[in-house]
N, C-alpha and C positions, 0 to 999 in steps of 0.2 A: 090791642094792638102792639106788636113789640118796637120801642122807639131807646135810643139810648143816645143821650146828649153826651156828644166828645168835648166838645168846647164852645164859645160863642160863635164858630161859623160853621161846625160840621156835625151831621146830626146822621144817625143810623138808623134804619127803620125798616121794618117788612113792607114790602111792596104790597099793593092792592090794586084790583083790575083797573082802578080810575087811574093807576100811572102808568100803563101798558103803553099810551101814547108817546108820552115824556122819555121812556124807555126805550121804546123803537126809534124816535126820532137822535136821541144819543148814540144809538147801534150805528143807524144809519148815516150821521154824521161824521162819525169816527170810521165807518166801516173798513176803509184802506188802511188807516192806522191799525186796528184792532185786528186785521187777517193774519198779519204776519205770525201772531202767535196762539190767536183764538179757532179752533177747528170748528166751532159751532156758527160762525160769523154768517156764513153761506147760506146755513139752514134759515135765519132769522131775515125771512122777506116780507113779513108784514106784520100790522098790530098784533092782529090775532095770534102769531107766534111769541109776540111778547107778552100776550095773555095768558097762554099755555104756558110759558116759562114761569111766571107768576103765581098760577096754580100749582104748579110742580113744586116749586120752594114752599108754597104757604102748606101743602099737604107734607111736605118733607119735616116742617116746622113742628105739625101737630103730631105728626108720630115721631118727635124726638131723632130725627135722623138726620136733621142739617140745619143750620140758621144763616140762611141767605138775606143781606141786608142791602139796600139801596143808601149809597152813600150821597145826603145831601149837602151841599156846599154852598153856603150863603142862601139856603132856600131852593137850590136849583139840583136837581138830580145829575152827579156827574158821575157815578160808576157804581162798582159792586164791590161788596165784600162779605166773605161768610165762610163758615165752616160748610163744606161742601159735602163734608162726613162726618160721623161721630162713631167710633169703635168704643162703645159703653162699656163692653167687659174689660178692656185695658185702658180706658178713660182717656182716649187719644182722638184728636179732632185734628183735620186737616183744613187746613187755612187755603182761599183762592181770592182771587181778587183782578180786578180789571178799573181803569179809569178812562172816560174819554178824553180826546188828544186835547180839546180847549181846556180841560183841569189839569195837565201836566204842568210841574213845575212850580207848586204852590203848596208842598209838604201834605197834601189831604191824603195820599194812601198812608206814609208813614204814622200819620195820629190814629187814622182809621183802623189801621193793623194793630197798632198799639192797645187801643182800647177794646179791640176785639179780644187779645190777648187776654187783657185782664178779664177781660168777661169770662173770658175761656178756664184761666186759672181761680179766680177768686170766686165766681159766682156758681159754675158750671162743675167745678171741683175736678178738672181736666189734669192729667198728671203728665201728659205729655202732648206738645202739639208740633204739626209739620208744615212744611209747604214745601211743594217741588214747584220748580222754573227752569225753564227749557235754558240749556248751556249756555246757548248764544244769547237770551235775552237778559242784557244786561239790567235795566230799568227795574225787571220784576226781581232780578238776585240780589239788587242792592236794597230791596226792604228787610230779609230776613238777616242780609250782612248788616246793615246799620243797626238792628237789634241783637246784635250777636248771637243769632242762631248758630248751632254748631254744623258745619259742613259734614254732613255723614256719606257723601259720597254719589256715583253718578250711576242712573239707571240707564243703561243702552239702550237706544232705540226705543223708546218709555211712552213717545208720543207720536200718532201720525195726524200730520198736519196737510191735508187737502194731497199732496203727492209726494211725500216723502215721511221717513221718521226722523225725530228729534231727539237727541239725548238728554234726559232730566237730571239735573242736581237736586238731593234729596237735603232738606235742611232739619233740624229737631232742635226743640228746646222741652227742657224738664221744667215741672213746677219750680220746683228746690233753687232753678236757676234763674227766674224771672224776679227782676228787682230784688 
């Protein structure tokens, strides 16, 4: 099992089927909060949906196509962070993340994403890391901005959210620009 200790409070790890109930509870508890920016929320209706997601992400990890990790804050599953995709021919990783509503405001995500970036550049040998966030999602956009990612442009109508398109802001950082 893949586990990465970020600090005394935060651990990142691959989820196992036994985590499906905790994942579903976290999503369900934060459903209204998360729904504003995450298109998959309405498709997560049961613990079995969370089990399928965990199986999918573990298969992605085995195939070296992604690395999706649970964020455990003081031992509790609080959200997810990971490389949603890898482009190995160009050594690019694309990061995605979300955090349950009750865990907001503790600096969890900035620490988790920083650790993931370190891992991507230093362990995986990536040359470029990208983050995309909805133009109007200030909380999500604050992560790459605090980490001094370069804002590289806007992807007009880049994502369909339930009944409308949203524009995405593309951020990028190169290995030579990190720390």
